[in-house]
VMD Tcl script that draws the C-alpha trace (Angstrom):
set ca {
  {49.67 127.88 54.29}
  {51.45 126.24 57.21}
  {54.57 124.11 56.72}
  {52.83 120.79 57.35}
  {50.19 121.51 54.68}
  {52.86 122.60 52.17}
  {54.85 119.42 52.77}
  {51.78 117.17 52.58}
  {50.76 118.75 49.26}
  {54.28 118.14 47.94}
  {54.04 114.52 49.06}
  {50.76 114.15 47.13}
  {52.55 115.40 44.01}
  {54.36 112.02 43.88}
  {57.77 113.22 42.75}
  {59.96 110.52 41.25}
  {63.33 112.15 41.95}
  {65.06 110.58 44.97}
  {66.92 113.81 45.68}
  {63.54 115.48 46.29}
  {61.92 112.55 48.10}
  {64.68 112.13 50.68}
  {64.57 115.65 52.22}
  {60.77 115.74 51.78}
  {60.43 112.57 53.85}
  {62.76 113.99 56.53}
  {60.80 117.26 56.68}
  {57.49 115.42 56.90}
  {58.83 113.35 59.77}
  {60.17 116.36 61.69}
  {60.45 120.07 60.97}
  {61.39 122.28 63.87}
  {62.38 125.86 63.16}
  {64.70 125.62 66.16}
  {66.72 122.79 64.60}
  {69.44 123.67 62.11}
  {69.43 120.05 60.85}
  {65.71 120.29 60.05}
  {66.20 123.63 58.33}
  {69.07 122.21 56.24}
  {66.67 119.44 55.13}
  {64.13 122.10 54.16}
  {66.84 123.99 52.25}
  {67.81 120.78 50.42}
  {64.19 120.18 49.49}
  {63.79 123.72 48.09}
  {67.08 123.57 46.18}
  {66.42 120.16 44.62}
  {62.95 121.29 43.56}
  {64.63 124.25 41.87}
  {67.33 122.11 40.25}
  {64.66 119.86 38.73}
  {62.66 122.89 37.45}
  {59.80 122.70 39.94}
  {60.11 126.44 40.60}
  {56.57 127.00 41.87}
  {56.93 124.13 44.33}
  {60.34 125.48 45.41}
  {58.69 128.86 46.06}
  {56.08 127.22 48.28}
  {58.88 125.69 50.34}
  {60.61 129.09 50.51}
  {57.45 130.66 51.89}
  {57.54 128.23 54.82}
  {60.31 130.36 56.38}
  {58.64 133.76 55.75}
  {57.77 134.32 59.39}
  {61.23 133.42 60.69}
  {63.34 136.32 61.89}
  {67.05 136.42 62.63}
  {67.57 136.00 66.38}
  {71.36 136.12 66.51}
  {72.01 132.43 65.84}
  {73.76 131.93 62.50}
  {73.55 128.12 62.89}
  {69.78 128.43 62.59}
  {69.82 131.39 60.21}
  {72.25 130.08 57.55}
  {69.88 127.50 55.99}
  {67.06 130.07 56.22}
  {69.31 132.59 54.46}
  {69.97 130.13 51.64}
  {66.23 129.48 51.24}
  {65.61 133.24 51.07}
  {68.39 133.55 48.46}
  {66.63 130.93 46.36}
  {63.37 132.83 46.68}
  {65.09 136.06 45.62}
  {66.53 134.26 42.61}
  {63.19 132.81 41.51}
  {61.43 136.16 41.93}
  {64.20 137.95 40.01}
  {63.93 135.40 37.19}
  {60.19 136.12 37.01}
  {60.56 139.92 37.19}
  {58.92 140.31 40.61}
  {60.99 143.25 41.85}
  {58.83 144.08 44.89}
  {59.25 140.54 46.24}
  {62.99 140.69 45.53}
  {63.36 143.98 47.45}
  {61.35 142.70 50.42}
  {63.45 139.55 50.68}
  {66.72 141.42 50.14}
  {65.95 143.64 53.12}
  {65.21 140.63 55.32}
  {68.37 138.89 54.13}
  {70.75 141.85 54.44}
  {69.66 143.07 57.88}
  {71.59 140.37 59.82}
  {74.66 141.03 57.63}
  {74.85 144.79 58.33}
  {77.10 144.49 61.40}
  {79.28 141.98 59.54}
  {80.42 143.86 56.43}
  {83.80 142.12 56.30}
  {82.13 138.69 56.31}
  {79.63 139.90 53.70}
  {82.43 141.02 51.37}
  {84.38 137.79 51.97}
  {81.35 135.77 50.91}
  {81.15 137.71 47.64}
  {84.50 136.20 46.61}
  {84.84 133.02 44.57}
  {87.51 132.04 47.11}
  {84.57 131.20 49.41}
  {83.66 128.27 47.14}
  {84.93 124.70 47.48}
  {86.83 124.61 44.17}
  {89.87 122.84 45.62}
  {87.78 120.01 47.09}
  {85.74 119.76 43.89}
  {88.91 119.46 41.78}
  {90.24 116.78 44.14}
  {87.03 114.71 43.85}
  {86.95 115.09 40.08}
  {90.62 114.05 39.86}
  {89.74 110.91 41.86}
  {86.71 110.32 39.61}
  {84.48 110.58 42.71}
  {81.37 112.07 41.11}
  {79.15 111.48 44.14}
  {81.22 113.75 46.38}
  {81.92 116.17 43.52}
  {78.17 116.63 43.06}
  {77.65 117.08 46.81}
  {80.20 119.92 46.64}
  {78.41 121.43 43.63}
  {75.06 121.23 45.43}
  {76.54 122.75 48.59}
  {78.18 125.58 46.63}
  {74.91 126.52 44.91}
  {73.82 128.56 47.93}
  {77.13 130.45 47.96}
  {76.86 131.05 44.22}
  {73.32 132.36 44.73}
  {74.78 134.72 47.36}
  {77.37 136.03 44.89}
  {74.87 136.28 42.02}
  {71.96 137.83 43.88}
  {73.86 140.15 46.27}
  {77.01 140.95 44.30}
  {75.74 143.36 41.66}
  {77.72 146.60 41.91}
  {79.65 145.31 44.96}
  {83.32 144.62 45.57}
  {84.66 141.63 47.47}
  {87.06 141.70 50.43}
  {90.04 142.15 48.07}
  {88.39 145.14 46.42}
  {87.63 143.23 43.20}
  {84.37 143.93 41.41}
  {82.03 140.98 41.94}
  {81.57 138.98 38.73}
  {77.87 138.09 38.90}
  {77.92 136.86 35.27}
  {80.60 134.31 36.20}
  {78.51 133.22 39.17}
  {75.44 132.82 36.94}
  {77.43 130.77 34.42}
  {78.65 128.47 37.19}
  {75.12 128.14 38.62}
  {73.80 127.09 35.21}
  {76.64 124.58 34.80}
  {76.09 123.07 38.24}
  {72.33 122.81 37.74}
  {72.82 121.12 34.38}
  {75.14 118.56 35.99}
  {73.00 118.07 39.12}
  {69.86 117.43 37.04}
  {71.53 114.22 35.89}
  {72.10 113.01 39.47}
  {69.96 110.01 40.35}
}
mol new
graphics top color blue
foreach p $ca { graphics top sphere $p radius 0.5 }
foreach p [lrange $ca 0 end-1] q [lrange $ca 1 end] { graphics top cylinder $p $q radius 0.2 }
display resetview
């Protein structure tokens, strides 16, 4: 199914959540696979669908990027990578190991020449904990939740790619801690209007 058809079917679903409707509207208006801004909107759509438990719809959005290949531009690839991470997560949660392996290969290939960056991203230091604490201290829940939403992709990276790995400091990656934080963030983000 092409991207336009997927998006139109989602529109017909008449979601009530504004956090889904906003990126959906942007993607319906314009979705170029050569635009990082458009791909970030698609990533937001997929992630919000997942946050609100529309996993099958989130998977349909993930499949929109199946034909995209890494062409050396991380500005374009990063939102695609996060969408693929979400797809890996959903497939893992549903016990679809063949789909997980296929997506892992696609995801890890661009990272192979960048092992130091890969290991750095497996660290919790990669997350925006300092900014989150600052927003929470100021009672700025809007920005705190934007940080949580943004960090979900990095937490998915740690959770889905960290098993049996060590981070840049040689510490064993704590995927259980990442999963706990993901669950906490999703619980909080579900309440966002």
